[in-house]
C-alpha positions in Angstrom: 6.6 -34.9 32.1 8.7 -31.8 31.6 11.6 -33.9 30.4 9.3 -35.6 28.0 8.3 -32.3 26.5 11.9 -31.2 26.1 12.7 -34.5 24.4 9.8 -34.0 22.0 10.7 -30.4 21.1 14.4 -31.2 20.5 13.4 -34.2 18.4 11.1 -32.2 16.3 13.6 -29.5 15.6 16.6 -31.6 14.6 15.6 -35.2 13.7 16.6 -35.8 10.0 14.4 -37.8 7.8 15.6 -39.1 4.4 12.7 -40.8 2.8 11.4 -40.1 -0.7 7.9 -39.5 -1.9 5.8 -42.3 -3.4 6.3 -40.7 -6.8 10.0 -41.5 -6.4 9.8 -45.1 -5.0 7.6 -48.0 -5.8 7.1 -49.5 -2.3 4.2 -47.8 -0.4 4.8 -46.4 3.1 3.4 -48.5 6.0 2.8 -47.4 9.5 3.0 -49.9 12.4 1.7 -48.8 15.9 2.8 -51.2 18.7 2.9 -54.1 16.2 -0.5 -53.2 14.6 -0.7 -51.8 11.0 -2.4 -48.4 10.8 -5.3 -48.5 8.2 -6.0 -45.2 6.4 -8.3 -44.2 3.5 -5.6 -42.0 2.1 -2.1 -43.7 1.9 0.8 -42.0 3.8 2.9 -39.7 1.5 6.4 -38.3 1.8 6.7 -34.5 1.7 10.2 -32.9 2.0 11.6 -35.9 3.8 8.6 -36.2 6.2 5.9 -38.9 6.3 2.4 -37.3 6.2 -0.6 -39.3 7.4 -4.4 -38.5 7.7 -4.8 -36.7 11.0 -8.0 -38.5 12.1 -6.5 -42.0 11.6 -3.4 -41.4 13.6 -4.9 -39.4 16.5 -7.7 -41.9 16.9 -5.1 -44.7 16.9 -3.6 -43.0 20.0 -7.2 -42.7 21.6 -6.9 -38.9 21.5 -10.0 -36.7 21.4 -10.1 -34.6 18.3 -11.7 -31.2 17.6 -11.5 -29.8 14.1 -12.2 -26.1 13.3 -13.1 -25.9 9.6 -13.0 -22.1 9.6 -9.5 -21.7 11.0 -8.2 -25.1 9.6 -7.0 -26.1 13.1 -7.0 -29.5 14.8 -6.9 -29.8 18.6 -6.1 -33.2 20.0 -6.2 -34.1 23.7 -4.8 -37.2 25.4 -4.5 -37.4 29.2 -2.6 -34.2 30.2 -1.3 -33.5 26.7 -3.0 -31.0 24.3 -1.6 -30.6 20.7 -2.8 -27.8 18.4 -1.8 -27.9 14.8 -3.0 -25.3 12.1 -2.9 -26.6 8.5 -0.3 -24.7 6.4 1.6 -23.4 9.5 5.1 -24.5 10.5 4.3 -23.6 14.2 2.4 -26.0 16.4 1.8 -26.0 20.2 2.1 -28.7 22.8 0.5 -27.7 26.1 0.9 -24.0 25.1 4.6 -24.4 24.1 5.4 -23.4 20.6 7.2 -26.0 18.4 8.6 -25.5 14.9 7.7 -28.1 12.2 9.9 -28.9 9.2 6.7 -29.5 7.1 3.3 -28.0 7.9 0.0 -29.9 7.8 -1.7 -29.9 4.4 -4.8 -30.8 2.5 -4.6 -33.7 0.0 -7.4 -35.1 -2.0 -10.0 -34.0 0.6 -7.9 -35.4 3.5 -6.0 -33.4 6.1 -2.4 -34.8 6.3 -0.2 -34.2 9.4 3.5 -35.1 10.1 3.7 -38.6 11.5 6.7 -38.1 13.7 5.4 -34.8 15.2 2.0 -36.3 16.2 3.5 -39.6 17.5 6.2 -38.0 19.7 3.7 -35.3 20.9 1.6 -38.2 22.1 4.6 -39.7 24.0 5.5 -42.5 21.4 8.8 -43.4 19.9 9.2 -43.4 16.2 11.5 -45.6 14.0 12.0 -45.7 10.2 13.2 -48.5 7.9 14.2 -46.8 4.6 14.5 -50.2 2.8 11.0 -51.5 3.6 9.5 -48.0 3.9 8.0 -48.9 7.3 7.4 -46.4 10.1 7.3 -48.1 13.5 5.6 -46.3 16.4 6.0 -47.8 19.9 4.9 -46.9 23.4 8.2 -46.7 25.4 8.5 -48.5 28.7 9.9 -46.3 31.5 13.6 -46.6 32.3 14.9 -45.5 35.6 18.6 -44.5 36.0 21.0 -41.7 36.2 22.2 -40.0 32.9 26.0 -39.6 33.2 27.4 -36.1 33.3 29.2 -34.3 30.4 32.9 -33.7 31.1 35.8 -31.5 29.9 33.6 -28.5 29.3 35.6 -25.7 27.6 34.7 -22.2 26.3 36.6 -20.2 23.7 36.4 -16.7 22.2 36.3 -17.3 18.5 35.1 -14.1 16.9 34.5 -10.4 17.4 30.8 -9.7 17.0 30.3 -8.5 20.5 27.6 -11.1 21.2 27.0 -14.8 21.6 28.6 -15.6 18.2 32.0 -14.9 19.8 31.5 -17.9 22.2 32.2 -21.5 21.3 31.6 -24.4 23.8 32.9 -28.0 23.6 32.5 -30.9 25.9 32.9 -34.7 26.2 29.6 -36.5 26.0 28.3 -38.9 28.7 29.9 -42.3 28.6 26.5 -44.0 28.2 24.0 -42.0 26.1 21.2 -44.6 26.2 19.7 -42.8 29.1 20.4 -39.3 27.7 17.6 -37.3 26.0 19.7 -34.2 25.1 22.2 -31.7 26.5 21.7 -28.1 27.5 24.6 -25.6 27.3 24.2 -23.1 30.1 26.2 -19.8 30.2 26.5 -18.0 33.5 28.3 -14.8 34.5 31.4 -15.5 36.6 30.4 -15.5 40.2 26.9 -16.9 39.5 26.1 -20.1 41.6 24.5 -22.8 39.5 23.4 -26.2 40.8 21.4 -29.1 39.4 18.1 -28.0 40.8 18.4 -24.4 39.5 19.8 -25.7 36.1 16.6 -27.7 35.5 14.4 -24.7 35.9 16.2 -22.5 33.2 13.8 -21.2 30.5 14.3 -22.7 27.1 15.2 -19.2 25.7 18.2 -19.0 28.0 20.1 -22.2 27.0 21.3 -24.0 23.8 20.0 -27.5 23.2 22.4 -30.2 21.8 21.3 -33.7 20.7 22.9 -36.9 22.0 24.6 -37.7 18.7 27.4 -40.1 19.8 30.2 -37.7 19.1 31.7 -35.0 21.3 29.9 -31.7 20.5 31.5 -28.4 19.6 28.9 -25.6 19.2 29.1 -22.0 18.4 26.4 -19.9 20.0 24.3 -17.4 18.2 23.7 -13.6 18.3 20.5 -14.2 20.3 22.1 -16.6 22.8 21.6 -15.5 26.4 22.9 -16.3 29.9 20.7 -18.4 32.3 19.3 -15.1 33.8 18.2 -13.9 30.4 21.0 -11.3 29.7 22.6 -10.9 26.3 26.1 -12.3 25.9 28.5 -9.4 25.3 32.2 -8.3 25.3 34.2 -7.4 28.5 32.2 -9.8 30.7 33.6 -13.1 32.2 31.5 -16.2 31.6 31.5 -19.9 32.7 29.9 -22.6 30.7 28.0 -25.6 32.2 26.4 -28.6 30.5 23.2 -30.2 31.8 22.7 -33.8 30.7 18.9 -34.3 30.5 17.8 -37.8 31.3 15.5 -39.7 28.9 12.1 -40.5 30.3 12.3 -41.0 34.0 16.1 -41.0 34.1 17.7 -38.5 36.3 19.6 -35.5 34.9 23.1 -34.4 35.9 25.1 -31.2 35.8 28.7 -30.9 34.7 31.5 -29.0 36.3 31.9 -25.4 35.0 34.4 -24.4 32.4 37.3 -22.1 33.1 36.1 -18.4 33.1 36.4 -16.6 29.8 36.1 -12.9 29.0 35.0 -12.0 25.4 37.1 -9.2 23.9 36.6 -7.3 20.7 39.8 -6.2 19.0 40.1 -2.5 18.8 40.5 -0.9 15.5 41.9 2.4 14.1 39.3 5.1 13.7 38.3 6.8 10.4 39.2 10.5 10.5 38.8 13.9 8.9 35.1 13.4 7.8 34.2 16.6 5.9 30.9 17.5 4.1 30.2 20.3 1.6 27.2 21.7 -0.3 28.4 21.8 -4.0 25.3 22.0 -6.2 21.6 22.8 -6.4 19.8 19.7 -7.6 17.9 19.6 -4.4 19.0 16.0 -3.8 22.0 13.9 -2.9 24.1 15.3 -5.8 24.5 18.5 -3.7 26.4 16.6 -0.9 30.1 16.1 -1.2 31.8 13.8 1.4 35.5 13.4 2.0 37.5 11.4 4.6 40.9 9.9 5.3 41.2 6.2 4.5 42.4 3.7 7.2 46.2 3.3 7.1 45.8 -0.4 7.1 43.2 -1.5 4.5 44.3 -5.2 4.2 41.0 -6.3 5.7 38.8 -3.5 4.3 36.6 -4.4 1.4 34.9 -1.0 1.0 33.4 2.0 2.8 29.8 3.0 3.5 28.7 6.6 3.9 25.7 7.2 6.2 23.6 10.4 6.1 21.7 10.9 9.3 19.3 13.7 10.3 21.2 15.8 12.7 18.6 15.4 15.4 19.2 11.7 15.5 22.9 11.4 15.2 23.9 11.1 18.9 22.4 7.6 19.2 24.0 6.2 16.0 26.5 3.5 16.7 28.2 0.5 15.0 25.3 -1.9 15.7 22.9 0.5 14.1 25.2 1.1 11.2 25.5 -2.6 10.5 21.7 -2.9 10.5 21.2 -0.1 7.9 19.8 -1.4 4.6 22.3 -1.1 1.7 19.7 1.0 -0.2 19.9 3.6 2.6 23.6 4.2 2.5 26.3 4.9 -0.2 29.0 2.2 -0.7 32.4 3.4 -1.9 35.2 1.1 -3.1 38.6 1.5 -1.5 41.0 3.3 -3.7 44.3 3.2 -1.8 44.0 7.0 -1.2 41.9 9.3 0.8 38.4 9.4 -0.6 36.1 12.1 -2.0 32.5 11.2 -3.0 29.6 13.1 -4.4 26.4 11.3 -3.6 23.8 10.4 -6.2 20.3 11.8 -6.9 18.8 8.7 -5.3 20.9 8.9 -2.1 18.9 8.3 1.1 19.4 8.9 4.7 19.5 6.0 7.2 15.7 6.4 7.7 15.1 5.7 4.0 14.2 9.3 3.1 15.8 10.9 0.0 18.5 13.5 0.9 17.1 17.0 0.2 17.6 20.7 0.8 16.5 22.3 4.0 17.3 19.4 6.3 20.2 19.4 8.8 22.4 16.3 8.4 25.5 14.7 9.8 27.6 12.1 8.1 29.3 8.9 9.3 31.6 6.6 7.4 32.2 2.9 8.1 35.1 0.7 6.9 33.7 -2.7 6.0 35.8 -5.7 7.2 35.8 -8.3 4.5 35.3 -11.2 6.8 33.7 -10.1 10.1 31.1 -7.3 10.5 31.9 -7.1 14.2 35.3 -5.6 13.1 33.7 -2.9 11.0 35.1 0.6 11.9 32.7 3.5 12.3 33.9 7.1 12.2 32.7 9.9 14.5 30.1 12.2 13.1 30.8 15.0 10.7 29.9 18.6 11.4 26.2 19.4 10.7 25.3 20.5 7.1 22.0 21.9 5.7 21.8 21.8 1.9 20.6 25.1 0.4 19.2 25.6 -3.0 20.6 28.5 -5.1 19.0 27.2 -8.3 15.7 28.3 -9.7 12.4 26.4 -9.3 8.9 26.3 -10.9 10.2 26.4 -14.5 7.3 26.5 -17.0 6.8 27.5 -20.6 3.8 28.6 -22.6 2.8 29.6 -26.2 1.4 33.2 -25.8 1.0 34.6 -29.4 1.2 33.9 -33.1 4.1 35.9 -34.4 5.9 32.7 -35.5 9.1 33.7 -33.7 10.5 34.0 -30.1 7.7 36.4 -29.2 5.4 33.4 -29.0 7.4 31.9 -26.1 6.9 32.9 -22.4 9.3 31.5 -19.8 8.4 31.6 -16.1 10.3 30.6 -13.0 10.9 31.3 -9.3 14.3 32.8 -8.4 16.7 31.0 -6.1 16.0 31.4 -2.4 19.5 32.9 -1.9 20.7 35.2 -4.7 23.7 36.6 -2.7 26.2 35.0 -5.1 24.1 35.0 -8.3 24.8 37.7 -10.9 22.2 36.9 -13.5 20.1 34.1 -15.0 20.3 32.9 -18.6 17.3 31.4 -20.5 18.5 28.7 -22.9 16.1 27.3 -25.5 17.3 23.9 -26.6 15.8 21.9 -29.6 14.2 18.8 -28.0 16.1 16.5 -30.3 19.3 17.8 -28.8 18.2 18.2 -25.1 19.1 14.7 -23.9 22.8 15.5 -24.3 22.6 19.1 -23.1 24.7 19.6 -19.9 26.2 22.2 -17.6 29.4 22.5 -19.8 27.2 23.0 -22.9 25.2 25.7 -21.0 28.5 27.4 -19.8 29.8 27.5 -23.4 26.7 28.8 -25.1 27.3 32.0 -27.1 25.8 35.2 -25.6 23.9 35.7 -28.8 22.0 32.4 -28.2 20.5 33.0 -24.8 18.3 35.6 -23.0 19.6 37.3 -19.9 17.4 38.0 -16.9 18.4 40.0 -13.8 17.9 38.9 -10.2 15.4 41.7 -9.6 12.2 40.4 -8.0 11.4 36.9 -6.8 9.9 35.5 -10.0 10.4 36.0 -13.8 7.7 35.9 -16.5 9.8 36.6 -19.7 8.4 36.7 -23.2 11.3 36.3 -25.6 12.0 38.7 -28.5 11.6 38.2 -32.2 15.3 37.7 -32.7 15.7 35.1 -29.9 17.6 32.0 -31.0 18.1 28.5 -29.7 21.5 27.3 -28.3 22.4 26.0 -31.8 22.0 29.5 -33.3 18.7 29.0 -35.1 15.9 31.5 -34.8 13.0 30.3 -32.6 10.0 29.4 -34.8 6.7 27.6 -34.8 6.5 23.9 -35.5 9.8 23.0 -33.7 9.8 21.1 -30.3 11.9 22.8 -27.7 12.9 22.4 -24.0 14.0 25.4 -21.9 16.7 25.5 -19.2 17.8 28.4 -16.9 21.4 28.8 -15.9 22.2 30.6 -12.6 25.5 32.5 -12.9 27.6 32.5 -9.8 29.5 35.5 -8.6 32.1 36.4 -5.9 33.4 33.2 -4.3 31.0 31.2 -6.5 32.4 32.7 -9.7 32.3 29.9 -12.3 30.2 27.7 -10.0 27.1 28.0 -12.3 24.0 25.9 -11.7 21.8 24.5 -14.5 18.1 23.9 -13.9 16.3 20.8 -15.0 14.6 20.9 -18.3 11.1 22.4 -18.8 8.4 20.3 -20.4 8.4 20.1 -24.2 6.8 23.0 -26.1 6.0 23.4 -29.8 4.9 26.9 -30.8 1.9 26.8 -33.0 -0.3 29.3 -34.8 -3.7 28.4 -33.3 -5.8 30.6 -35.6 -7.2 27.4 -37.1 -8.8 26.5 -33.8 -11.8 28.4 -32.5 -14.1 28.2 -29.5 -17.8 27.1 -29.7 -20.4 29.8 -29.9 -24.0 30.4 -28.7 -23.4 28.6 -25.5 -26.6 28.3 -23.4 -27.9 26.3 -20.5 -31.3 25.3 -19.2 -33.0 23.5 -16.3 -35.0 20.6 -17.9 -36.0 18.2 -15.2 -36.3 17.6 -11.4 -33.9 14.7 -10.6 -31.8 16.8 -8.4 -28.6 15.9 -10.3 -26.9 16.4 -13.7 -30.0 15.1 -15.6 -31.6 18.5 -14.9 -29.0 20.4 -16.9 -29.1 20.8 -20.7 -26.1 22.4 -22.5 -26.5 23.7 -26.0 -23.9 25.3 -28.3 -22.9 25.8 -31.9 -19.7 23.9 -33.0 -16.6 25.6 -34.3 -16.8 26.6 -38.0 -13.7 24.6 -38.9 -13.4 21.3 -37.0 -10.4 20.0 -39.0 -8.1 20.1 -36.1 -10.6 19.5 -33.3 -10.9 16.0 -31.9 -13.7 16.6 -29.4 -15.4 19.1 -27.1 -15.5 18.9 -23.3 -18.4 20.3 -21.3 -17.2 21.7 -18.0 -19.5 22.7 -15.2 -17.9 25.2 -12.9 -19.3 26.4 -9.5 -20.0 30.2 -10.1 -18.0 31.1 -7.0 -14.9 29.6 -8.6 -15.6 30.7 -12.3 -13.9 34.1 -12.1 -10.5 32.4 -11.8 -11.2 29.5 -14.2 -8.8 29.5 -17.1 -7.5 27.5 -20.1 -4.8 26.1 -17.9 -7.4 24.9 -15.3 -9.6 23.5 -18.1 -6.6 21.5 -19.6 -5.9 20.0 -16.1 -9.5 18.9 -15.3 -9.7 15.2 -14.6 -11.5 13.1 -17.2 -14.1 12.1 -14.6 -15.1 15.7 -14.1 -16.2 16.7 -17.6 -18.6 15.4 -20.4 -17.1 14.6 -23.8 -19.0 15.5 -26.9 -18.0 14.5 -30.5 -17.7 16.8 -33.4 -20.6 15.2 -35.2 -23.2 17.7 -36.4 -23.1 21.5 -36.3 -24.8 21.9 -32.9 -25.0 20.1 -29.6 -27.9 19.8 -27.2 -26.6 17.6 -24.4 -28.5 16.7 -21.3 -25.9 15.6 -18.7 -26.0 12.4 -16.7 -26.9 11.6 -13.1 -23.2 11.0 -12.3 -21.9 14.2 -13.9 -19.6 16.2 -11.6 -18.4 19.8 -11.6 -14.7 20.5 -12.3 -14.0 20.4 -8.5 -15.3 16.8 -8.4 -18.7 17.4 -6.6 -21.9 15.9 -8.0 -24.1 18.5 -9.7 -27.2 19.2 -7.6 -30.1 21.6 -7.1 -29.5 24.9 -5.3 -25.9 25.6 -6.5 -25.0 28.4 -8.9 -23.0 27.1 -11.9 -21.5 28.4 -15.1 -20.6 26.2 -18.1 -17.6 26.3 -20.4 -16.8 24.2 -23.5 -13.2 23.3 -24.3 -12.2 22.6 -27.9 -9.5 19.9 -28.0 -6.9 20.3 -30.7 -5.4 17.3 -32.6 -2.6 16.6 -35.1 -0.1 19.5 -35.2 -2.5 21.3 -32.8 -2.5 18.7 -30.1 -2.3 20.5 -26.8 -3.4 23.8 -28.3 -6.9 23.7 -26.9 -9.3 26.6 -26.9 -11.7 27.5 -24.1 -15.1 29.1 -24.8 -16.6 32.0 -22.9 -18.8 31.3 -19.9 -22.5 30.5 -20.0 -25.0 32.6 -18.0 -25.4 31.5 -14.4 -27.8 28.7 -13.9 -29.2 27.4 -10.6 -31.1 24.1 -10.8 -34.3 24.0 -8.8 -37.0 21.3 -8.2 -40.7 21.9 -8.9 -43.2 22.5 -6.1 -44.7 19.1 -5.2 -48.4 18.2 -5.1 -49.5 17.0 -1.7 -51.6 13.8 -2.0 -55.0 13.4 -0.3 -55.3 11.1 2.7 -57.8 8.8 4.5 -59.4 7.5 1.3 -62.4 5.3 2.4 -65.3 3.6 0.6 -68.7 2.1 1.1 -71.0 0.1 -1.2 -74.7 0.8 -1.1 -77.3 -0.5 -3.5 -74.7 -1.4 -6.1 -73.0 2.0 -5.9 -69.6 3.0 -4.6 -69.4 6.0 -2.2 -65.9 7.5 -1.8 -64.7 9.9 0.9 -61.2 11.4 1.5 -59.4 14.2 3.3 -58.5 16.9 0.8 -54.8 17.9 0.2 -53.4 20.3 2.9 -52.5 22.7 0.1 -55.0 23.1 -2.8 -53.6 26.2 -4.4 -51.5 24.3 -6.9 -54.2 21.6 -7.6 -56.6 21.8 -10.6 -58.7 18.8 -9.8 -59.0 15.4 -8.0 -59.5 12.3 -10.1 -61.3 9.3 -8.6 -59.8 6.1 -10.1 -61.4 2.6 -9.7 -58.7 0.0 -10.4 -59.0 -3.8 -10.5 -57.4 -5.0 -7.3 -54.7 -7.2 -9.0 -53.6 -4.5 -11.4 -50.2 -2.8 -10.8 -50.9 1.0 -10.6 -48.7 4.1 -10.0 -48.5 7.8 -10.6 -47.5 7.4 -14.3 -50.5 5.0 -14.8 -52.8 7.4 -13.1 -51.8 10.4 -15.3 -52.5 8.3 -18.4 -56.1 7.3 -17.6 -58.6 8.6 -20.2 -61.0 11.3 -19.0 -64.1 9.2 -19.6 -62.7 6.5 -17.2 -62.4 8.6 -14.1 -64.6 11.0 -12.1 -63.2 14.5 -11.7 -63.8 16.5 -8.5 -62.9 20.2 -8.2 -61.0 21.4 -5.1 -63.3 23.4 -3.0 -61.8 23.5 0.5 -64.0 20.7 1.9 -63.6 17.0 2.3 -65.8 15.5 -0.4 -68.0 12.4 -0.4 -68.9 11.3 -3.9 -70.4 8.4 -5.9 -67.9 7.0 -8.4 -68.2 6.4 -12.1 -69.5 3.1 -13.5 -66.3 2.1 -15.3 -62.8 1.2 -14.1 -59.6 2.9 -15.3 -59.4 0.5 -18.3 -62.9 1.5 -19.5 -64.6 -1.8 -18.4 -67.9 -1.7 -16.6 -67.7 -2.2 -12.8 -69.4 -5.6 -12.2 -70.4 -7.8 -9.4 -68.0 -10.5 -8.3 -64.8 -8.6 -9.2 -62.6 -6.9 -6.6 -61.5 -3.3 -6.9 -59.4 -0.6 -5.2 -59.9 3.2 -5.4 -57.1 5.8 -5.7 -57.4 9.6 -5.7 -55.0 11.6 -8.0 -54.3 15.2 -7.1 -53.5 17.0 -10.5 -51.2 20.0 -10.7 -52.5 23.2 -12.1 -49.3 24.6 -13.8 -46.0 23.5 -15.4 -44.1 24.8 -12.4 -45.6 22.1 -10.2 -44.5 18.5 -9.9 -47.4 16.5 -11.2 -48.8 13.2 -10.0 -49.9 13.4 -6.3 -51.4 9.8 -6.1 -53.0 8.7 -2.8 -52.7 5.3 -1.1 -55.5 2.9 -2.2 -58.5 1.8 -0.3 -58.8 -1.7 0.8 -60.1 -4.0 -1.9 -63.9 -4.5 -2.2 -66.5 -5.9 -4.5 -70.1 -4.8 -5.3 
């Protein structure tokens, strides 16, 4: 049976099929099983050169038991000691727990599940034939043959490459003289000195040999990178191997083992090493542009197509080797063309280390360089590691700009930034104001050449700078700074000592246009009140008077700020609040009285609720030339939302009917101090009735009972809550409503009803 399975697996993997689909040929496909045509409700179809047939029709033709799992789209077929599992859409099937690859997976077609004819037939132990002219598939049950499959001869092994694995090994042999009894061949690689006989050869796991079909021609096969010896070891350089070929008999035919090849030791050609790998920190971009790499080229570059530079975290460099270098993604290294001379390369801003992380300051790195062989990756040459380097940043960070006044000149512009971490070699900083229309072409050479009259000098004193420019400040083109012009700001760090001339230019600030914001004003008369008891934003009403001139105001934003945070809440904070954390109000009308919604959140993202102290602000949003020049109101008084004291309902409401009258008893509320009265309400039993309904009943249609500290028993009124007389033959229920005695109490304490009754 084991030989049968091997035959099935090999046939499934390599058997070529050349038919076309019915859409390409007029003759329909027929399937004949042991001389009997197979009848199917869905005709067979050709998919990617494979005949597909309805699964139930063909499995039942083989008398196999079928189980279909609709949820997982999996069919399980059992016949004797053979179990086949096939999942629709998957190219992997199993035969007795052995995985088999399919050229074409099962599929659904017009409500029928179609499976590959050849796979199913051979899995069930049948032989399959195909007549391309007549488009007939013949499936037959093979009769057992008994004989000895002849051995392969002239087994030879060669070293054909330099990958350092199975791809270096090529095996050829002369096929058996009569292949009618041969199912397939297995190429077995053993280490020199390993004893292999027929018995042990037949037990080798499929992962440790290479299968070859009986094709009628003498095979020559090149092994793969994953090929292994019979004991499961990877094939590698500097190890002697011998190749054997096992001829596997078809059906019940006996297998035979060839003689071994001559021993062969795989050898990788040694190559010249790259040398003089040097690294330097040359700039302060905080990325790969700070890293300068140089190295000596190979003296012989005839086979070199290019070089690759690898940046590796210093903690990981000791395990980096050629195999790992070859496996690094191209996006995680820097490729350099050969130039015929020693190479110097500044990396790019997007340069990454071999782990895929961007190169940055503060991390210790080492660098390797690999020469790429144009024809064989196994012959790539990897350098030794460079010395360790940690990129430092001597440029400024945190550059920001703001409009701080309304002088209509440089005094309106404040520039803030954090100084370089190491100022040892920095003599000063220069603030450069660049018209935004010119900033895209502004570069370090431009900054170095800017006239001293066109920048503002800042000393290295302190760790941060907050500099308001002066009235005579000019941009780098020599024009006075003024309102209405869009600018970007740069800071140039001026090197000194050994870094004299090695100045560093910051990245650009955000755009800023100085504006006179006197036309924008904040709202006034801001007040807040607690208006309900939902326990959310619906309890909060915000009122304010709009700005006198709304010409340049597009909207107002109501912002609820926890009081514990309000002391530090600023215009900058307000401008940065997420749109989901404020309430927008239009400029319509002269005042706003806005009750917030149940989903309203404070500026920190928390839902508004009872028991929290809040302050409210309103942000006026500028538009047109004042877009971005928003104005924040003052704060409202503190407000803490609170719920009203609830009325506690009465309990144990009971009734009795005596002589046409209804007698009601109940247990009073446990707290009567906030209750003004109890109302006895007679309600038709089929009428929907709740607290709101109870509060709306007219005084003449209920009976009022004063709270007196005792549990009352009283006779009800003669009318129901609708004003209709209470009559015999109709069914009723009775409710007791406890009514609040002040506006500070939550009204509507309605009891449960009595059971229904009639007079």
